[in-house]
Every structure is written in structure tokens, then in C-alpha cells.
C-alpha angles and dihedrals in degrees: 000000000000117000121225117260091225135040105245087199090063113120090211114104128237109256120214114196114209128027094226119126092278095050093044091051092047092049091047093048090049094046090051088058089052090248110148108244136181118198114203120198125180092205128068094245140040126252108069105211087003091086139147128222126193126232118176090348091305122126111228124188103235104178128040111003103176121082113201138151093046089181091070089064094038090055091047092055094041091056085059092049092254140117119235092211090060092057104034134035115224130181117194113230119228091195109060097186145327118235125202135190130185109266092005139100117258121253125214122201119206138201084240110082092208092052092050091048089050092050092046092048089054091044104043109000139273095284090059092049088055090047089054091052091053090046090053091056092047095051091048089053093050091048092049090050094053101032102089097011097057118000099048094034130091108263104303123201118229095249094052089044094053094045093047109108096015124249093341090052092051091050091049090049091050090052090060085073100223093168097054124074117245090238093054093044092054089054086069094044099050138026095197108086088211092061092047089053093046096055092038089064091075089077086071089062085079096035096262143132114246087218093060103027118093119254086247087088090074085090088081087071088061093047090057095043089050089062147314118199134202109225112217107234090024131273091298087069089067091060093044089050094053090046092051089050094051090054092045088057093053101267119140118229118193117189125199087030108130119185116232100183143359112236108228128175119190091344091308124113117241102167146300137277114219126218091257090058098256115138120212120192117225138187088210141352130219111201114209103181138086105305089223087076088066098040091049093052097246090139093042137301094267091058092057092087093059095095137348126266120255118242098208129038124224124237121297126192150216111230137186133199120202142170101207151129122257137199141172097046130055104229123207121210087267116029127170120200107197124217120231098244113043095173092054090048095062096034091055091051103042101029103031105023087233139110128247119243095244106037127185109256126206116202123192109199095198098190094058121087129230092263124109089223098054116123136185115214120250108272095013113139114235139185111256127188114185128186139186124184115248141177116272099251132099116275125211116235089259091053091050090049091051092048090053089050090053091049092051092046090057091049094047094047089056095047105263113132122187101209107180139000136206114211124356121304116242118229120194124187139180093280095057091045089052088056094045093051111033122230093006093107085216095300106142100196106039111229116012117238097244124156125359093293095051096100091049096051093074115095119251126236094274117071131198092263118082111249096011117113131184136221141155138078094311090058133069128318088027146230130341132072099278092041094050089048090053090050090058093049088049092052091051091047090050091051091048093050089051090049090045093237114155113259 
């Protein structure tokens, strides 16, 4: 019989480091089990990368802006005996996103399959609309294959995953196309290069290149089609809601409490030392931060064996927050302005640590609803968050300025003019992200999902140090708001299993 790693009779709390989505989900899961938990956060607010910045007194979401996989959060609340809808107001979007190309009409995709098919038919012809219908069925199948077996499971290995479910399971797993790049797979799905570019973009949701990422990531297309929601109060309201819920269930959250070192005795966690010198004993620790901080020894030399270092960083970004008026192009809540040379865009980032001259730009117009008919009056100021992908290395001020100029050039070329601003726009680059999230080097998604083994290279929830667990976007099942949330639940589940507490 295996013995538990930790003594469940210990009076010491479980300490969760980092109030990002993974840490909040872990703390909430533990509090629901009546396990004493202290959540330590070095910043003054919860959310991690899900942060807000203020321009001209306006709060602008400046991290994740897309809310999907609502069932993840419904399950998190249900396990605590609560209902998500009683704590957070969500409005389902009928328009998923607007897509723009230079010299081309725009294309809207909708939650309703028939509406999307009609839009694609008008944009690229009936044959491509039929291709999209087949693609939608395929992406749903891939998602259903991997939902329980991979995303909601403790870190599986590829052999066990393939053998799971016998011959039928092996066939289903092969149909996820792990050995084909997303880009090459899409060439067989669509004839129109614009549609290929549109659906290839989903690789960037986990910080990867569509030219290196497996076709398996097509499942993200199904995730969006299954539902995108607008969060009342912005995405940061989700983090605040989880934090408030943790406290209401008896959890203790301490902000501006950075951790200097993990206390480890004979490869077993005993507590943490804060940056102010305070030592807090712990029966276990869940680390919700970039795992590079551990492997690089930022939390003490003894902690460096917890997990391996990554060899390749994911995408970073240059972002801009503005409160401004616009003209010339009718924005949706989510609008993507595609660059002219997608291959060059990712080759420059991943092979040359540089940026292409005509990058793809994502704009979140946060005062526009998820309806195709939403309008902003001429001259009305609105909150804008713009993003271009960038290599994960610090940029000089001149390089950031050049990146913003490239961003603006793409927008201007495709008809969007930003006419007037209130306040000063806030630009954030890889260097600033690196300082906000220690040891990340500016990478926003941990490891990229490159090659068929990419998804299996992330560490699981259990580290190499007894009593130390891991969660967050750099841990299985990967980056993104719902995935990081799942990782927190998985870490709590693993701890409870080791403590022999009923799941």
C-alpha cells in the first residue's frame, strides 16, 4: 500500500502561490473540501495575466479577453455547492469574431453554424461553406476525443492515451492528427487561403506557430463555436469573483505577499519564506506560476529539481490599451486584422526573434457587445485593447515603438483609423511581461505546443518534490483561461488523492 505524501492531520495549511486562474481554482477546490488554504499573491489584485489597466479612468482588460468553455467554471462552482450564474453575469455572444484582410471583404463567424455557413458562402463560395460544415464536425469530434481523456485528466503519456479505449480509442486518437501540422491539415480542409489563415490562428491561443503545432489544435475552433460569452464587468471580474468565493469559503488571500523561497527538508516541502522574511509552515504547496521560476532556482536551489526547464519559449506580445474614437472600419467586440505573409510572421518570431513588417493584429473593442448589430456612435470614445504576437525576449523602447508602428500600419491599411485619444495609451512588451511574471522571459503561454509531443512536455500537477504541486498555464493541460483553471482543479485533485480525501 502506498503511503500518503502528506499528513492530512497536520494543522498547517496548504499554501497556494499565485492568484492567477490556476491558483484561484486550486484554492477554491481545496476550500470546498474544508482544507485550510492560504493564497499568496505578489501583486495587489488577483488574476495574474487576467489584469486590468486604467486609461483616462477607464478599466481595460489587458490580458485574456475571450471567455469560453463555461462548463469548466460551472463545474468548479458546482463542486463547491454553488451556481456560477448567481455569482457572475454572462451574456452569450452571437458573433464570435470579425476577420479582416487587406483588399478583401471582412468575414464574421457566428455561434450559429448556419449563419457562419451563409457568411462563408457569400465570402468564399458555396463549396467553402460546405467545407466549413465538415470542418466543424471534425473539430467537434477531436474535442470530444480529448476532453475527458486528456484535458480533464491528470497528465497522460502518449502511449496510455493511445491505448485508452482499445482499437476504437486508437482510431479516434489517430483522427486528432497529432503528426500533421495545423497549417498543412487546413490546406486539405479549405481552398481559400484566407480561411486557412483564419483557422490557423487558433494555434496562437496557446502561444504556438500553426506551422509547427499539431493539427490537434483545431479543437479550439470547436471550443469557440460552442460558445463565447461576454463577462459583465470585464474578464477581470471573473478573477475577482473566484477570489471573493475563496474568501467566503474560509480561504485566506494575502496580496502583496511575494514568496522568496520554498522551505524544503529532505526533498519534502515544509513551508515558504516571504520576501519580507516571514516564514509560513505548510502541509503542502501548490505553485501557480511559470515553472521556469522553479527550474531556474528563483525560489531556492533546492526547488530547482521540481521540474525540467523548457527549451523553447512560447509567443509573447506587444499590447496597447487606449480610450479613443475610431472611424473607417466597423469593429466587432473581437476583430482580427490579418497580415499579408503568415509564414513570415511566425518564421520571424520563432526562428529570428524578430517581427514581420505586416503583423496580424487582434483588437478587442470592449464597449461593443457580442451582437453583429452592435454600433458605437460616431465620435464616441471606447476602450480598445490591441495585440500583436512577438518573440519572448526583452525589447528596447525603440523596438516597442516600432512594433506599435507596425501594428498601426496594419490597422490603417485595412481601414481602421484611431482619431482621438483621452489619456495616454499604455504599451506593454515582452520585457514588462517578464518582470510581471518572473522567469517567464516574457513568454505568455509557457511551452509552445510544437510537434506531436508538444502537449506532453508540460509538467503535470505533481512535481519531483514531495508535497509540491503545480498549476497554471505552463502546466498540463496548457495555456488559456479554462485550461489554467482546469490545471488548478487537477492540482487540488492530486493533492486530495495523496491525502486520501474523497474526490
